[in-house]
LUMFIFI-513592 format. One record per residue (C-alpha): x, y, z; residue number from 1; residue in one letter. Coordinates in Angstrom, 3 decimals. Layout:
x	y	z	nr	rest
X	Y	Z	NUM	a
...
REM end
This chain:
x	y	z	nr	rest
-22.332	22.408	3.364	1	x
-23.550	21.167	6.730	2	x
-22.319	17.768	7.838	3	x
-24.959	15.053	8.169	4	x
-26.154	14.401	11.696	5	x
-25.496	10.882	12.961	6	x
-27.019	9.458	16.127	7	x
-24.731	7.229	18.158	8	x
-26.857	5.106	20.456	9	x
-24.847	4.141	23.523	10	x
-25.883	0.858	25.096	11	x
-23.298	-1.446	26.714	12	x
-20.425	0.551	25.269	13	x
-20.144	3.477	27.681	14	x
-16.731	4.661	26.492	15	x
-15.075	6.740	23.787	16	x
-11.975	4.614	23.086	17	x
-12.261	1.390	21.076	18	x
-15.876	2.102	20.251	19	x
-16.366	0.958	16.619	20	x
-19.873	2.378	16.245	21	x
-18.892	5.753	17.695	22	x
-15.802	5.783	15.494	23	x
-17.973	5.212	12.430	24	x
-20.491	7.846	13.476	25	x
-17.769	10.425	14.078	26	x
-16.298	9.764	10.647	27	x
-19.698	10.216	9.000	28	x
-20.734	13.563	10.464	29	x
-21.797	15.446	13.580	30	x
-22.649	13.063	16.382	31	x
-25.699	13.204	18.603	32	x
-24.947	10.796	21.486	33	x
-27.962	9.194	23.137	34	x
-28.703	6.601	25.808	35	x
-32.149	5.063	26.250	36	x
-33.168	3.317	29.444	37	x
-35.494	0.776	27.843	38	x
-37.214	-1.115	30.637	39	x
-40.213	-1.589	28.352	40	x
-38.626	-4.110	26.007	41	x
-36.369	-5.538	28.711	42	x
-39.422	-6.377	30.833	43	x
-38.425	-8.894	33.540	44	x
-34.799	-8.789	32.369	45	x
-34.323	-5.094	33.083	46	x
-31.196	-4.273	35.099	47	x
-31.247	-5.131	38.797	48	x
-30.701	-2.707	41.630	49	x
-26.910	-2.909	41.811	50	x
-26.570	-2.652	38.032	51	x
-28.802	0.414	37.955	52	x
-26.611	2.048	40.588	53	x
-23.498	1.394	38.499	54	x
-25.256	2.559	35.324	55	x
-26.186	5.876	36.964	56	x
-22.580	6.678	37.772	57	x
-21.251	5.330	34.477	58	x
-23.634	7.569	32.533	59	x
-22.510	10.536	34.615	60	x
-18.885	9.780	33.749	61	x
-19.710	9.333	30.062	62	x
-21.614	12.617	29.976	63	x
-18.567	14.408	31.367	64	x
-16.459	12.868	28.590	65	x
-19.033	14.150	26.081	66	x
-18.945	17.694	27.455	67	x
-22.422	17.417	28.928	68	x
-24.090	16.567	25.602	69	x
-25.284	13.013	26.242	70	x
-29.001	12.796	25.486	71	x
-30.839	10.665	28.038	72	x
-34.235	9.153	27.292	73	x
-36.448	6.664	29.085	74	x
-39.030	4.370	27.518	75	x
-39.513	2.179	24.461	76	x
-36.483	2.546	22.194	77	x
-38.589	1.301	19.263	78	x
-40.499	4.569	19.556	79	x
-37.886	6.921	20.980	80	x
-35.018	6.307	18.543	81	x
-37.102	6.823	15.360	82	x
-38.757	9.892	16.917	83	x
-35.369	11.347	17.818	84	x
-34.013	10.616	14.341	85	x
-36.974	12.412	12.789	86	x
-36.789	15.355	15.204	87	x
-33.047	15.816	14.737	88	x
-33.034	15.121	10.990	89	x
-30.521	12.307	11.435	90	x
-29.089	10.598	8.391	91	x
-28.247	7.406	10.288	92	x
-28.193	5.721	13.672	93	x
-25.066	3.833	14.732	94	x
-24.832	1.354	17.600	95	x
-22.762	-1.552	18.870	96	x
-24.556	-4.860	18.914	97	x
-25.956	-6.450	22.063	98	x
-26.740	-10.146	22.223	99	x
-29.526	-10.602	24.752	100	x
-32.531	-12.137	22.939	101	x
-34.845	-9.248	23.761	102	x
-32.337	-6.742	22.401	103	x
-31.836	-8.719	19.199	104	x
-35.604	-8.824	18.604	105	x
-35.981	-5.116	19.347	106	x
-33.021	-4.055	17.209	107	x
-34.263	-6.118	14.259	108	x
-37.601	-4.294	14.372	109	x
-35.854	-0.963	14.821	110	x
-33.772	-1.434	11.673	111	x
-36.975	-2.022	9.725	112	x
-38.577	1.116	11.166	113	x
-35.551	3.273	10.434	114	x
-35.310	1.928	6.894	115	x
-38.951	2.898	6.304	116	x
-38.062	6.429	7.429	117	x
-35.098	6.589	5.106	118	x
-32.667	6.608	8.038	119	x
-29.607	4.381	7.900	120	x
-28.940	1.828	10.634	121	x
-25.345	0.730	11.151	122	x
-24.456	-1.849	13.809	123	x
-20.951	-2.886	14.850	124	x
-19.252	-5.312	17.213	125	x
-17.918	-3.419	20.197	126	x
-18.589	-5.953	22.951	127	x
-17.123	-9.318	21.952	128	x
-13.824	-10.632	20.656	129	x
-15.635	-12.935	18.231	130	x
-19.202	-12.839	17.010	131	x
-21.236	-15.821	18.312	132	x
-21.983	-17.006	14.784	133	x
-18.294	-16.981	13.835	134	x
-17.164	-19.712	16.227	135	x
-18.385	-23.129	15.069	136	x
-16.990	-26.640	14.997	137	x
-15.894	-28.560	11.902	138	x
-19.464	-29.627	11.248	139	x
-20.653	-26.033	11.308	140	x
-22.462	-26.370	14.634	141	x
-22.070	-24.267	17.797	142	x
-19.720	-25.646	20.425	143	x
-21.244	-27.073	23.600	144	x
-17.978	-27.608	25.491	145	x
-15.749	-24.723	26.519	146	x
-12.239	-26.058	25.933	147	x
-12.683	-26.870	22.231	148	x
-14.702	-23.653	21.852	149	x
-11.656	-21.691	22.981	150	x
-8.738	-23.825	21.799	151	x
-10.156	-24.785	18.411	152	x
-12.997	-22.402	17.679	153	x
-11.859	-19.000	18.929	154	x
-8.170	-19.312	18.253	155	x
-8.856	-20.598	14.729	156	x
-11.432	-17.887	13.994	157	x
-8.719	-15.270	13.574	158	x
-7.171	-12.750	15.915	159	x
-9.563	-10.269	17.533	160	x
-9.486	-6.845	15.945	161	x
-6.994	-4.367	17.353	162	x
-8.405	-1.704	19.677	163	x
-9.285	1.652	18.174	164	x
-8.330	4.984	19.731	165	x
-11.013	7.465	20.710	166	x
-12.330	9.227	17.596	167	x
-9.666	11.741	16.548	168	x
-12.420	14.146	15.590	169	x
-15.693	14.137	17.473	170	x
-18.055	16.932	16.492	171	x
-20.944	16.824	18.930	172	x
-24.424	18.111	18.100	173	x
-26.445	20.077	20.610	174	x
-29.032	18.040	22.541	175	x
-32.617	18.510	21.275	176	x
-35.609	19.383	23.396	177	x
-37.010	16.541	25.444	178	x
-33.765	15.138	26.825	179	x
-33.929	14.119	30.485	180	x
-31.619	14.893	33.379	181	x
-29.853	11.849	34.782	182	x
-31.984	11.901	37.938	183	x
-35.108	11.435	35.812	184	x
-33.975	7.930	34.879	185	x
-34.503	7.019	38.560	186	x
-31.632	4.546	38.584	187	x
-30.739	5.103	42.238	188	x
-32.821	3.361	44.926	189	x
-35.221	5.313	47.097	190	x
-33.732	3.761	50.209	191	x
-30.060	4.504	49.696	192	x
-28.613	1.068	50.455	193	x
-26.253	1.743	47.565	194	x
-24.115	3.970	49.788	195	x
-22.367	0.847	51.060	196	x
-21.185	0.063	47.524	197	x
-19.472	3.398	46.956	198	x
-16.183	2.772	48.851	199	x
-15.476	-0.338	46.781	200	x
-15.595	1.070	43.259	201	x
-14.508	3.772	40.871	202	x
-16.810	3.976	37.865	203	x
-16.368	5.151	34.294	204	x
-14.001	4.760	31.368	205	x
-11.044	6.498	33.025	206	x
-11.447	4.449	36.198	207	x
-11.617	1.237	34.163	208	x
-8.389	2.143	32.373	209	x
-6.657	2.756	35.709	210	x
-7.947	-0.519	37.123	211	x
-6.788	-2.440	34.060	212	x
-3.330	-0.891	34.247	213	x
-3.032	-1.715	37.946	214	x
-4.119	-5.313	37.429	215	x
-1.831	-5.920	34.475	216	x
1.081	-4.471	36.434	217	x
0.459	-6.253	39.720	218	x
-2.150	-8.996	39.418	219	x
-1.477	-10.851	36.202	220	x
1.758	-12.452	37.384	221	x
0.606	-15.283	39.632	222	x
-2.967	-15.116	38.305	223	x
-3.346	-18.813	37.521	224	x
-2.924	-19.897	41.137	225	x
-3.727	-16.687	42.978	226	x
-7.151	-16.118	41.431	227	x
-8.637	-18.899	43.567	228	x
-7.863	-17.128	46.856	229	x
-10.481	-14.469	47.629	230	x
-8.287	-12.502	50.042	231	x
-5.457	-12.116	47.508	232	x
-5.193	-9.401	44.809	233	x
-5.196	-11.661	41.754	234	x
-8.623	-10.983	40.293	235	x
-9.009	-8.112	37.873	236	x
-12.400	-6.880	39.205	237	x
-12.962	-5.589	35.672	238	x
-16.163	-7.529	35.017	239	x
-18.465	-4.533	35.690	240	x
-16.432	-2.348	33.335	241	x
-16.617	-5.054	30.666	242	x
-20.346	-5.491	31.146	243	x
-21.138	-1.805	30.793	244	x
-18.536	-1.321	28.117	245	x
-16.365	1.169	29.962	246	x
-13.610	-1.141	28.762	247	x
-13.657	-3.389	25.708	248	x
-12.551	-7.036	25.734	249	x
-10.186	-6.141	22.883	250	x
-8.408	-3.585	25.046	251	x
-8.059	-6.139	27.812	252	x
-7.025	-8.990	25.484	253	x
-4.196	-7.062	23.878	254	x
-3.242	-5.326	27.114	255	x
-2.834	-8.699	28.813	256	x
-0.832	-10.105	25.906	257	x
1.549	-7.165	26.131	258	x
1.931	-7.450	29.910	259	x
1.966	-11.199	30.610	260	x
3.240	-14.534	29.435	261	x
3.082	-18.247	30.136	262	x
0.378	-20.041	32.137	263	x
-0.823	-16.877	33.891	264	x
-1.546	-15.138	30.598	265	x
-3.121	-18.230	29.066	266	x
-5.413	-18.696	32.030	267	x
-6.489	-15.071	32.018	268	x
-7.233	-15.128	28.297	269	x
-9.264	-18.288	28.816	270	x
-11.395	-16.377	31.329	271	x
-12.114	-13.757	28.672	272	x
-12.993	-16.639	26.353	273	x
-15.429	-18.037	28.959	274	x
-17.318	-14.755	28.650	275	x
-17.410	-15.288	24.880	276	x
-18.645	-18.858	25.409	277	x
-21.488	-17.616	27.609	278	x
-22.579	-15.142	24.953	279	x
-22.427	-17.832	22.279	280	x
-24.619	-20.065	24.440	281	x
-27.137	-17.271	24.941	282	x
-27.166	-16.437	21.246	283	x
-27.781	-20.034	20.187	284	x
-30.065	-20.845	23.158	285	x
-32.199	-17.738	23.792	286	x
-34.023	-19.408	26.688	287	x
-30.764	-19.953	28.587	288	x
-31.855	-17.705	31.525	289	x
-34.945	-19.794	32.243	290	x
-34.641	-23.284	30.728	291	x
-32.229	-26.144	31.427	292	x
-29.924	-26.770	28.494	293	x
-29.984	-30.454	29.367	294	x
-33.593	-31.690	29.075	295	x
-32.942	-34.520	31.538	296	x
-33.252	-31.969	34.348	297	x
-36.795	-30.962	33.413	298	x
-38.355	-33.152	36.110	299	x
-35.689	-32.546	38.742	300	x
-37.197	-32.520	42.241	301	x
-36.255	-29.032	43.396	302	x
-37.443	-27.955	46.821	303	x
-39.452	-24.816	47.545	304	x
-38.402	-23.386	50.887	305	x
-38.500	-19.611	51.328	306	x
-36.839	-19.832	54.746	307	x
-33.777	-21.536	53.313	308	x
-33.649	-19.165	50.341	309	x
-33.727	-16.113	52.594	310	x
-31.043	-17.546	54.861	311	x
-28.823	-18.000	51.808	312	x
-29.583	-14.540	50.427	313	x
-28.791	-12.855	53.737	314	x
-25.624	-14.789	54.501	315	x
-27.219	-16.490	57.493	316	x
-26.837	-20.166	56.559	317	x
-24.540	-20.959	59.479	318	x
-21.817	-22.078	57.046	319	x
-19.147	-19.363	57.308	320	x
-17.516	-19.540	53.865	321	x
-20.941	-19.441	52.197	322	x
-22.094	-16.603	54.411	323	x
-18.925	-14.625	53.730	324	x
-19.595	-14.800	50.006	325	x
-23.229	-13.795	50.279	326	x
-22.369	-10.871	52.541	327	x
-19.588	-9.767	50.203	328	x
-22.205	-9.723	47.444	329	x
-24.623	-7.598	49.457	330	x
-22.026	-5.193	50.828	331	x
-19.943	-4.670	47.675	332	x
-22.101	-5.710	44.700	333	x
-19.536	-8.306	43.708	334	x
-18.356	-11.763	44.727	335	x
-15.081	-13.561	44.149	336	x
-15.383	-16.204	41.431	337	x
-14.278	-19.144	43.574	338	x
-16.849	-18.182	46.185	339	x
-19.534	-17.785	43.514	340	x
-19.070	-21.461	42.708	341	x
-19.210	-22.468	46.367	342	x
-22.300	-20.402	47.206	343	x
-23.974	-21.583	44.002	344	x
-23.282	-25.222	44.746	345	x
-24.617	-24.779	48.273	346	x
-27.890	-23.327	46.984	347	x
-28.649	-25.889	44.286	348	x
-27.177	-28.991	45.881	349	x
-27.118	-28.695	49.658	350	x
-30.385	-26.719	49.767	351	x
-31.881	-28.239	46.582	352	x
-33.283	-24.844	45.571	353	x
-33.684	-24.089	41.865	354	x
-30.757	-22.408	40.163	355	x
-33.133	-19.744	38.823	356	x
-33.444	-18.378	42.370	357	x
-29.695	-17.897	42.419	358	x
-29.591	-16.403	38.928	359	x
-32.281	-13.871	39.838	360	x
-30.632	-12.890	43.145	361	x
-27.221	-12.457	41.564	362	x
-28.749	-10.483	38.700	363	x
-30.245	-8.065	41.213	364	x
-27.228	-7.786	43.511	365	x
-24.205	-7.912	41.176	366	x
-22.782	-4.764	39.649	367	x
-21.431	-7.000	36.873	368	x
-24.775	-8.761	36.343	369	x
-24.453	-10.106	32.821	370	x
-27.387	-12.131	31.501	371	x
-25.187	-14.461	29.451	372	x
-22.440	-15.144	31.994	373	x
-24.804	-15.269	34.964	374	x
-27.194	-17.727	33.297	375	x
-24.443	-19.937	31.869	376	x
-22.582	-20.023	35.184	377	x
-25.645	-20.961	37.212	378	x
-26.500	-23.733	34.791	379	x
-22.887	-24.898	34.972	380	x
-22.865	-25.182	38.745	381	x
-26.304	-26.804	38.771	382	x
-25.118	-29.446	36.311	383	x
-27.800	-28.740	33.721	384	x
-25.892	-26.455	31.350	385	x
-23.316	-26.765	28.589	386	x
-19.991	-28.214	29.707	387	x
-21.545	-28.382	33.144	388	x
-19.951	-29.499	36.368	389	x
-20.801	-33.196	36.844	390	x
-23.944	-33.724	38.875	391	x
-21.936	-35.454	41.578	392	x
-19.607	-32.486	42.061	393	x
-20.753	-30.838	45.282	394	x
-18.415	-28.189	46.658	395	x
-17.695	-28.745	50.345	396	x
-17.712	-25.209	51.790	397	x
-15.671	-26.238	54.820	398	x
-12.862	-27.748	52.772	399	x
-13.085	-24.923	50.231	400	x
-12.673	-22.360	52.996	401	x
-9.723	-24.140	54.549	402	x
-8.000	-24.509	51.187	403	x
-8.633	-21.108	49.639	404	x
-8.899	-18.897	52.730	405	x
-6.269	-20.644	54.863	406	x
-5.710	-17.792	57.306	407	x
-9.405	-16.871	57.372	408	x
-8.797	-13.266	56.289	409	x
-11.684	-13.234	53.810	410	x
-14.156	-15.054	56.044	411	x
-13.358	-12.968	59.098	412	x
-13.776	-9.777	57.087	413	x
-17.356	-10.566	56.121	414	x
-18.375	-12.699	59.111	415	x
-16.841	-10.615	61.888	416	x
-18.866	-12.330	64.621	417	x
-16.537	-15.310	64.145	418	x
-13.350	-13.249	64.040	419	x
-12.001	-14.579	67.351	420	x
-12.417	-18.252	66.476	421	x
-9.157	-20.126	65.888	422	x
-8.478	-21.118	62.276	423	x
-9.109	-24.748	63.131	424	x
-12.773	-24.078	63.867	425	x
-13.501	-21.036	61.720	426	x
-15.116	-22.872	58.823	427	x
-17.106	-25.343	60.928	428	x
-17.916	-23.586	64.224	429	x
-20.566	-26.202	65.056	430	x
-17.708	-28.651	65.588	431	x
-15.840	-26.406	68.033	432	x
-15.783	-27.299	71.746	433	x
-18.089	-25.215	73.900	434	x
-15.141	-23.639	75.714	435	x
-13.599	-22.492	72.422	436	x
-16.886	-20.934	71.365	437	x
-17.266	-19.123	74.690	438	x
-13.718	-17.838	74.530	439	x
-14.389	-16.439	71.024	440	x
-17.674	-14.831	72.071	441	x
-19.701	-17.118	69.825	442	x
-23.055	-18.550	70.827	443	x
-24.484	-20.682	68.054	444	x
-28.102	-19.879	67.403	445	x
-27.675	-16.437	68.984	446	x
-24.607	-14.537	67.784	447	x
-24.232	-16.764	64.722	448	x
-26.717	-19.236	63.198	449	x
-26.470	-22.973	63.426	450	x
-26.170	-24.606	59.975	451	x
-29.482	-24.685	58.144	452	x
-28.595	-28.145	56.780	453	x
-26.183	-30.916	57.621	454	x
-23.506	-30.767	54.927	455	x
-22.874	-34.497	54.675	456	x
-26.539	-35.498	54.768	457	x
-27.592	-32.804	52.285	458	x
-24.823	-33.866	49.911	459	x
-26.054	-37.457	49.968	460	x
-29.623	-36.261	49.446	461	x
-28.526	-34.206	46.418	462	x
-26.720	-37.188	44.921	463	x
-29.789	-39.361	45.412	464	x
-32.099	-36.814	43.794	465	x
-29.712	-36.323	40.878	466	x
-29.411	-40.082	40.370	467	x
-33.203	-40.458	40.401	468	x
-33.504	-37.615	37.920	469	x
-31.086	-39.329	35.550	470	x
-32.972	-42.642	35.807	471	x
-36.237	-40.900	34.951	472	x
-34.853	-38.905	32.028	473	x
REM end
């Protein structure tokens, strides 16, 4: 008797190991693996340019793992998945759940369509340590503050499931007619700016496993303190692999617990829990990417200045630590977490530009662009989100640079026109004596911009606007 054919729909789980839905599909019959690029239902939230570049290479790696049998489709998954199930005679479709609001709405409709066709629909959790609806406070409500979410909610919700191996038996079905070549998804840009990203990354499940092993062996010890210094090797750089599912959070959670201990381990696990918190916020507040969680910010007096926005986007603000971060983002598709907070604070507080500008730019430029984490983090730094930074907390990019890039290695790497400036003046070149600037080959306004705003004055302006906003709430 022929085995039933089961479709496994890859989404943000581009791996074979610790893939619950794939494991279930493999146990149920022959597996037809498929990926659908669904820009139709994603609409304005479709992946940005850097994410599409990563996705292209991740799909190529996954296809190699599947012996060239990954079916690629492009269009409305509400139409394509049922049509494929009918064409292939599938008994069921398996997938791992995604938590973006548009995906939840689409998948709910899809289950109804498949049921009407007599095709099973089986969804699993392959992306989170805890389901968003599992972590609630004593009153049964979602947490709004991170520390109790993690310390009380997550840790009392039960241990995350143990990672699964790759399916011990994976019988792959032949691709049907109509499958597309990878190039037909058109994920790579026409103007190949993505070439600059290539030296910074290895992509795919095997590369993610190597990166995790290297981090756990060499970066976890000292993580608690070292993670704040962008020139030091204490960040995992695994966020893109987690986003695309080349690595599961369960693999990383248990790998870290086996490799580390003490404050370093606790701090790293709390970072994984922050990702869970962001997804819980998005699940319970579907408008998180566009609407302030705190209504008191609805009438906040944001400015609208395209010149300032473009200076920030291009790393031409005249504030070196900010510019270093924005250039790191453009050149590598990633930005160190400490610098994300500094550049974000500069945008929303010193420039008084809406946090949605920052969220959109990061979503387009980050290879780890995650709707939940990106939205929650921007609302945090703007002061309008859950467990947000207090409105009066304005990161001083000069002091932040001096503290967390004390020898200037990070800033000089990405702002090389200031490389010859002494450390004393590196983070505030506008304060340097003219002779020092000449000696370093720096001419403000020519070789490097003057600051687009006065840091002290813009901080006071931000505080005044925030105070007025609170009075009018």
